[in-house]
DSSP file (Angstrom, degrees, kcal/mol; ACC not computed):
  #  RESIDUE AA STRUCTURE BP1 BP2  ACC     N-H-->O    O-->H-N    N-H-->O    O-->H-N    TCO  KAPPA ALPHA  PHI   PSI    X-CA   Y-CA   Z-CA
    1    1 A X              0   0    0      0, 0.0     2,-0.1     0, 0.0     0, 0.0   0.000 360.0 360.0 360.0 126.7   -2.0  -54.3   94.8
    2    2 A X     >  -     0   0    0      1,-0.1     4,-2.4     4,-0.0     5,-0.2  -0.250 360.0 -92.0 -85.6 179.2   -5.1  -54.8   97.0
    3    3 A X  H  > S+     0   0    0      1,-0.2     4,-2.5     2,-0.2     5,-0.2   0.869 124.3  50.6 -61.6 -40.0   -6.9  -52.1   99.0
    4    4 A X  H  > S+     0   0    0      2,-0.2     4,-2.7     1,-0.2     5,-0.2   0.931 111.2  48.4 -65.0 -44.4   -4.9  -52.7  102.2
    5    5 A X  H  > S+     0   0    0      1,-0.2     4,-2.5     2,-0.2    -2,-0.2   0.908 112.3  49.2 -62.0 -41.8   -1.6  -52.4  100.4
    6    6 A X  H  X S+     0   0    0     -4,-2.4     4,-2.1     2,-0.2    -1,-0.2   0.915 111.5  49.7 -63.2 -43.0   -2.8  -49.2   98.6
    7    7 A X  H  X S+     0   0    0     -4,-2.5     4,-1.1     2,-0.2    -2,-0.2   0.944 113.9  44.2 -61.3 -49.0   -3.9  -47.7  102.0
    8    8 A X  H  X S+     0   0    0     -4,-2.7     4,-0.6     1,-0.2     3,-0.5   0.891 112.1  52.7 -65.7 -39.4   -0.6  -48.5  103.7
    9    9 A X  H >< S+     0   0    0     -4,-2.5     3,-0.7    -5,-0.2     4,-0.4   0.882 106.1  54.2 -62.7 -37.7    1.4  -47.3  100.7
   10   10 A X  H 3< S+     0   0    0     -4,-2.1    -1,-0.2     1,-0.2    -2,-0.2   0.768 117.3  36.9 -68.2 -24.0   -0.4  -44.0  100.7
   11   11 A X  H 3X S+     0   0    0     -4,-1.1     4,-2.6    -3,-0.5    -1,-0.2   0.333  85.9 105.8-107.4   5.5    0.5  -43.5  104.4
   12   12 A X  H <X S+     0   0    0     -3,-0.7     4,-2.5    -4,-0.6     5,-0.2   0.911  80.9  46.4 -54.5 -50.9    4.0  -45.0  104.3
   13   13 A X  H  > S+     0   0    0     -4,-0.4     4,-2.4     1,-0.2    -1,-0.2   0.890 112.8  50.8 -62.6 -39.2    5.9  -41.7  104.5
   14   14 A X  H  > S+     0   0    0      2,-0.2     4,-2.2     1,-0.2    -1,-0.2   0.919 110.6  48.9 -63.1 -44.0    3.6  -40.5  107.4
   15   15 A X  H  X S+     0   0    0     -4,-2.6     4,-2.0     2,-0.2    -2,-0.2   0.917 112.1  48.5 -62.6 -44.0    4.2  -43.7  109.3
   16   16 A X  H  X S+     0   0    0     -4,-2.5     4,-2.5    -5,-0.2    -2,-0.2   0.906 110.5  51.3 -63.9 -42.2    8.0  -43.5  108.8
   17   17 A X  H  X S+     0   0    0     -4,-2.4     4,-2.3     1,-0.2    -1,-0.2   0.886 108.9  51.3 -62.4 -38.9    8.0  -39.8  109.9
   18   18 A X  H  X S+     0   0    0     -4,-2.2     4,-2.2     2,-0.2    -1,-0.2   0.890 110.1  49.3 -65.0 -39.2    6.1  -40.8  113.1
   19   19 A X  H  X S+     0   0    0     -4,-2.0     4,-2.3     2,-0.2    -2,-0.2   0.913 111.3  49.2 -65.4 -42.8    8.7  -43.5  113.8
   20   20 A X  H  X S+     0   0    0     -4,-2.5     4,-3.0     2,-0.2     5,-0.2   0.885 109.8  52.1 -63.3 -38.1   11.5  -41.0  113.3
   21   21 A X  H  X S+     0   0    0     -4,-2.3     4,-2.7     2,-0.2     5,-0.2   0.911 108.7  50.2 -64.3 -42.3    9.7  -38.5  115.6
   22   22 A X  H  X S+     0   0    0     -4,-2.2     4,-2.0     2,-0.2    -2,-0.2   0.924 113.4  46.9 -59.2 -44.9    9.5  -41.2  118.3
   23   23 A X  H  X S+     0   0    0     -4,-2.3     4,-2.1     2,-0.2    -2,-0.2   0.950 114.4  45.3 -62.0 -51.1   13.2  -42.0  117.9
   24   24 A X  H  X S+     0   0    0     -4,-3.0     4,-2.3     1,-0.2    -2,-0.2   0.878 111.5  52.8 -64.5 -38.6   14.3  -38.3  118.0
   25   25 A X  H  X S+     0   0    0     -4,-2.7     4,-2.2     1,-0.2    -1,-0.2   0.924 111.0  46.6 -62.4 -44.3   12.0  -37.5  120.9
   26   26 A X  H  X S+     0   0    0     -4,-2.0     4,-2.2    -5,-0.2    -1,-0.2   0.832 109.7  54.0 -69.7 -31.1   13.5  -40.3  122.9
   27   27 A X  H  X S+     0   0    0     -4,-2.1     4,-2.4     2,-0.2    -1,-0.2   0.915 109.0  49.1 -65.9 -41.8   17.0  -39.3  121.9
   28   28 A X  H  X S+     0   0    0     -4,-2.3     4,-2.3     2,-0.2    -2,-0.2   0.922 110.7  50.0 -62.4 -43.8   16.3  -35.8  123.2
   29   29 A X  H  X S+     0   0    0     -4,-2.2     4,-2.7     1,-0.2     5,-0.2   0.915 110.9  49.7 -61.1 -42.8   15.0  -37.2  126.5
   30   30 A X  H  X S+     0   0    0     -4,-2.2     4,-2.8     1,-0.2    -1,-0.2   0.905 110.2  50.5 -62.1 -41.6   18.1  -39.4  126.9
   31   31 A X  H  < S+     0   0    0     -4,-2.4    -1,-0.2     2,-0.2    -2,-0.2   0.871 112.2  47.2 -65.8 -36.7   20.3  -36.4  126.2
   32   32 A X  H  < S+     0   0    0     -4,-2.3     3,-0.5     1,-0.2    -2,-0.2   0.922 117.7  41.6 -68.0 -43.6   18.4  -34.3  128.9
   33   33 A X  H  < S+     0   0    0     -4,-2.7     2,-0.3     1,-0.3    -2,-0.2   0.833 131.5  24.0 -74.8 -32.6   18.6  -37.1  131.4
   34   34 A X    ><  +     0   0    0     -4,-2.8     3,-2.1    -5,-0.2    -1,-0.3  -0.702  69.1 178.4-134.5  79.6   22.2  -38.1  130.7
   35   35 A X  T 3  S+     0   0    0     -3,-0.5    -1,-0.1    -2,-0.3    -2,-0.1   0.784  81.0  54.9 -57.1 -30.2   24.0  -35.1  129.2
   36   36 A X  T 3  S+     0   0    0      2,-0.1    -1,-0.3     3,-0.0    -5,-0.1   0.269  83.0 137.5 -87.7  14.2   27.3  -36.9  128.9
   37   37 A X    <   -     0   0    0     -3,-2.1     2,-0.8    -6,-0.2     3,-0.1  -0.201  62.8-118.3 -63.0 148.8   25.7  -39.8  126.9
   38   38 A X     >  -     0   0    0      1,-0.2     4,-2.8     2,-0.0     5,-0.2  -0.812  25.7-153.8 -82.8 109.5   27.4  -41.3  123.9
   39   39 A X  H  > S+     0   0    0     -2,-0.8     4,-2.6     1,-0.2     5,-0.2   0.858  90.2  51.4 -60.2 -38.7   24.8  -40.5  121.2
   40   40 A X  H  > S+     0   0    0      2,-0.2     4,-2.2     1,-0.2    -1,-0.2   0.919 112.3  46.2 -65.1 -42.3   25.8  -43.4  119.0
   41   41 A X  H  > S+     0   0    0      2,-0.2     4,-2.4     1,-0.2    -2,-0.2   0.937 114.2  48.0 -63.9 -46.4   25.5  -45.9  121.8
   42   42 A X  H  X S+     0   0    0     -4,-2.8     4,-2.6     1,-0.2    -2,-0.2   0.897 110.5  52.4 -61.6 -40.6   22.2  -44.4  122.9
   43   43 A X  H  X S+     0   0    0     -4,-2.6     4,-2.6    -5,-0.2    -1,-0.2   0.914 110.3  47.1 -62.9 -43.4   20.9  -44.4  119.4
   44   44 A X  H  X S+     0   0    0     -4,-2.2     4,-2.3     2,-0.2    -1,-0.2   0.900 112.1  49.9 -67.3 -39.7   21.7  -48.1  118.9
   45   45 A X  H  X S+     0   0    0     -4,-2.4     4,-2.1     2,-0.2    -2,-0.2   0.931 112.4  48.3 -62.2 -44.3   20.2  -49.0  122.3
   46   46 A X  H  X S+     0   0    0     -4,-2.6     4,-2.7     2,-0.2    -2,-0.2   0.909 109.7  51.4 -63.2 -43.3   17.0  -47.1  121.3
   47   47 A X  H  X S+     0   0    0     -4,-2.6     4,-2.7     1,-0.2    -1,-0.2   0.903 109.4  51.3 -60.4 -40.4   16.9  -48.8  117.9
   48   48 A X  H  X S+     0   0    0     -4,-2.3     4,-2.4     2,-0.2    -1,-0.2   0.890 109.8  49.5 -64.0 -38.9   17.2  -52.2  119.6
   49   49 A X  H  X S+     0   0    0     -4,-2.1     4,-2.2     2,-0.2    -2,-0.2   0.933 111.9  48.0 -64.5 -46.0   14.3  -51.3  121.9
   50   50 A X  H  X S+     0   0    0     -4,-2.7     4,-2.4     1,-0.2    -2,-0.2   0.906 111.8  50.1 -61.5 -41.3   12.2  -50.2  119.0
   51   51 A X  H  X S+     0   0    0     -4,-2.7     4,-2.9     2,-0.2    -1,-0.2   0.901 107.9  53.4 -63.7 -40.5   13.0  -53.4  117.2
   52   52 A X  H  X S+     0   0    0     -4,-2.4     4,-2.0     1,-0.2    -1,-0.2   0.908 109.6  48.9 -59.6 -41.8   12.1  -55.4  120.3
   53   53 A X  H  X S+     0   0    0     -4,-2.2     4,-2.1     2,-0.2    -2,-0.2   0.910 111.5  48.5 -64.1 -42.9    8.7  -53.6  120.2
   54   54 A X  H  X S+     0   0    0     -4,-2.4     4,-2.4     1,-0.2    -2,-0.2   0.895 109.8  52.4 -63.9 -40.3    8.2  -54.3  116.5
   55   55 A X  H  X S+     0   0    0     -4,-2.9     4,-2.2     2,-0.2    -1,-0.2   0.893 108.6  51.0 -62.7 -38.9    9.1  -58.0  117.1
   56   56 A X  H  X S+     0   0    0     -4,-2.0     4,-2.4     2,-0.2    -2,-0.2   0.905 109.2  50.5 -64.3 -41.9    6.5  -58.2  119.9
   57   57 A X  H  X S+     0   0    0     -4,-2.1     4,-2.4     2,-0.2    -2,-0.2   0.912 108.8  52.0 -62.2 -42.3    3.9  -56.7  117.6
   58   58 A X  H  X S+     0   0    0     -4,-2.4     4,-2.4     1,-0.2    -2,-0.2   0.914 109.5  49.7 -60.2 -42.6    4.8  -59.3  114.9
   59   59 A X  H  X S+     0   0    0     -4,-2.2     4,-1.7     1,-0.2    -1,-0.2   0.912 110.3  50.4 -61.4 -42.7    4.3  -62.0  117.5
   60   60 A X  H  <>S+     0   0    0     -4,-2.4     5,-2.7     2,-0.2     6,-0.3   0.880 109.1  51.7 -64.1 -38.1    1.0  -60.6  118.5
   61   61 A X  H ><5S+     0   0    0     -4,-2.4     3,-1.8     1,-0.2     5,-0.2   0.943 109.5  49.2 -62.4 -47.7   -0.1  -60.5  114.8
   62   62 A X  H 3<5S+     0   0    0     -4,-2.4    -1,-0.2     1,-0.3    -2,-0.2   0.827 108.9  54.0 -60.8 -31.2    0.9  -64.1  114.4
   63   63 A X  T 3<5S-     0   0    0     -4,-1.7    -1,-0.3    -5,-0.2    -2,-0.2   0.451 118.6-113.7 -83.5  -0.5   -1.1  -65.0  117.5
   64   64 A X  T X 5S+     0   0    0     -3,-1.8     3,-0.7    -4,-0.2    -3,-0.2   0.701  73.9 135.0  80.8  19.8   -4.2  -63.2  116.0
   65   65 A X  T 3 < +     0   0    0     -5,-2.7     3,-0.2     1,-0.2    -4,-0.2   0.553  67.1  54.2 -80.4  -6.6   -4.3  -60.4  118.5
   66   66 A X  T 3  S+     0   0    0     -6,-0.3     3,-0.4    -5,-0.2    -1,-0.2  -0.174  73.6 105.6-118.3  40.3   -4.9  -57.7  115.9
   67   67 A X  S <  S+     0   0    0     -3,-0.7    -1,-0.1     1,-0.2    -2,-0.1   0.636  74.5  51.5 -94.6 -14.6   -7.9  -59.1  114.1
   68   68 A X              0   0    0     -3,-0.2    -1,-0.2     1,-0.2    -2,-0.0  -0.184 360.0 360.0-119.7  42.4  -10.7  -56.8  115.5
   69   69 A X              0   0    0     -3,-0.4    -1,-0.2     0, 0.0    -2,-0.1   0.440 360.0 360.0 -96.8 360.0   -9.4  -53.3  114.9
């Protein structure tokens, strides 16, 4: 395991918790804005949006847009 892998592994749980917090926060906002919402439907739509964002980030990585951080 190289240094980058070790660094990411050491922060893995924190990163996952932040993602879960983003998900839960957006679910709460959806529930406030649309009280009669179907939570399962909203959750799946939100997961799809998050996946779309992750896919965009992957495309940007492949295009070399994250080389100077």
